[in-house]
N, C-alpha and C positions, 0 to 999 in steps of 0.2 A: 249517780250518787246512790249509795246503799245505806240501809238502816241497820243498826245493831244496838244491843243494850250492854251496858257495863253492870255486872252483877254486884251484889253486896259482898263485902269481905271485911277484914279487920281494918281496912283503910277507909271504907265507904259504907255508910249505914243504910243506903237505899239504892234501888236500881235506878239507873240514869239512861235516858235516851241519847243515842249518839248516831252520827252520820260520818261516812267517809267517801271520798271521791274515787279512789282507786286502790289497788293492792300494791303493797311494797314487797317485792320478792327478793331484793338483794342488789346492792350497788353494782352497776354495769351489767346486770343480767337482762336478758331480752324482755322488753316491756316494762322495765322498772322506771318509776318517776325519778330519774337521777337529778332532775332540777332541784329537788329538795336537798340533796347532798351538797349541790353547788351553793345553795343559799345558806347552808350552815357555815360554809367557808371557815372550817375549823382552824386552819393554820393561816388564815388571812392571806390566801394565795390569789384572791381575786379582788378587783376594785369594783365600784358600783357599776361602771360601764360594762364590765365583763358579765354582770349578772342581770342585765336588762331583760333578756329573753326568759330567764328563769323567774324573774319578778312578774313578768306578764303571764307566764304559765300558771303561777299560783293565783294571781289576781283574777284571771278569766275563769278559772275553775270555781273559785270562791263565789264570785258574782253569779255565775250560772246556777250554782247549787242553792244559794240563798234565794234567788228569784223563783226557783222551783219549790222551795220549802215554805216561803212566806208570801202572803199578799202584800202589796206595796204599803198599805196602811199599817201593817204590823211592825214594820221596821222600827218605828219610833218607840215601840214598847219593849225593845230588847237592847241590852248593852253588850257590845262585843268586847271580850277580854282575850288576851293572848297569854298562853303558858309561858312563863319566863324561861330563858335558857339556864343551863346548869351552873354557870359561873356568875359572879357579881356583874351586873350590867355594865358598870364602868370599866370592866376588863376588856370589853369588846370594842372593836373599831366599828364605825358606822356601816361599813360594808359587810359586817357580820350580823347586822340587825335588819337585813333586807326583808326577811319573812314578816317580821312585825310591821315594817313600813308598808308592805303590800297589803296586809290585812287592815291596817289603819286607813289607808287610802280608799280601800273598798268600802269600809264601814261608813266613811264620810260620803262617798258617792251614793250609796244606797239609802242613807238617812237613818242608819242605826245610831244609838248613843255610843260614842266612841270611848271605850274604856280600855284601850290597848295599852295604856300606861298605868292601869290600876294595880297591877301585880308586878312588883319589881324585885328581882333577886338581889339581896344585899350581903349574902354569905355564900361562899362556894359550896356546891354539892358535886358529887361524882358524876361525870358524864356516863350515862348508862348505855349509850349506843356505841361507844368506841373505847373499849377498855385499853387499847394500845396507846391512847393519847398520853403524851408526856405531861408531867405536872398535873395529873388528874387528881387534884386535891378535893377534900370535902367528904361528906358522908354519903353512903348509899341510901336509897329511899328507906324511910322508916315512918311510922305513924306520927304525924305532927311535924314533918320536915318542912312543909310549906310555911307553917306558922313560925318556925324557928329561923328560917332563912330568907323570908320575903317581907317586904314592906307593902302593905295593901291600903289603897285609898278606899276606906269603908263607905264613903259617900257615893261611890260608884257601884257598890255591892249591896248594901242594905236595902231590902224590899225591892230588888231589881230582878228582872228576868235576864239571866246571863247566857250568852253563847260563848263558851270557852273554846278557843281555837288553838290547835297545835299542828305541827307538820306531820308527825307520825305517831300512831298509837300502837303499842305492843303490849299484849295481854301479859300480866304477871309482873310487869315492872312496878306498877302501882304509884308512880309519881303523879300521874294525872288524877288517879282516884283520890289521893291525899289532898290535892289542890281543890278538887270538887267538894270534898267534905268540908274543907276549911271555908269555902265560900258559903256553904250552907250554915256552918257554925257562926259565921259573921252576920247572917241574916238574909242571904239571897233568897228570893221568892222561888225561883226555879233555876236549874242549870241544864243546858243542852250542850253536849260535846260535839264539835265538828273538827275533823282532822282531814288533811289533804290525802293521807294514805294510811292504811292499816296493814300491819305486818301479817302476811299470810302464814 
């Protein structure tokens, strides 16, 4: 696991501590964590059984990294939230939500406060990582897009220490930055970003 910081910009008003498990170098390139792409399951080509190994990969990495980052007693002081996917959640099949399910299971296992359903997309946005996707409706990232397109359970955010989890972080996209800022605007005490992979 490696540490980095997300800097201030027009989407984010303060520097935020972040961690990632491995580099994302491109789908099917040598050493790339392709299990992330499988879990995205963009065209619903896999069922849950097809994704068991990928589910385990994400889970094992998350648990190992959290165990290295926190003492056991600290888990109960942090709420784990998951970045919502780009489309309305009810547009996805259960097999397309396996990343969130993996993080939810791990949060429960470790004793974190489970806030994986605290941020739910209710209005489509553009999928930023795959511009060829058909029917890619919605807006590109803009300042305030999280507030405009998500329903948030503020009881799981206000005055909480948040670990915001996503699969891939790519600098310059700013959808994660906007979400972090919205969590602060809602009253989060602190936010740490954890992603499985960071685009190199």
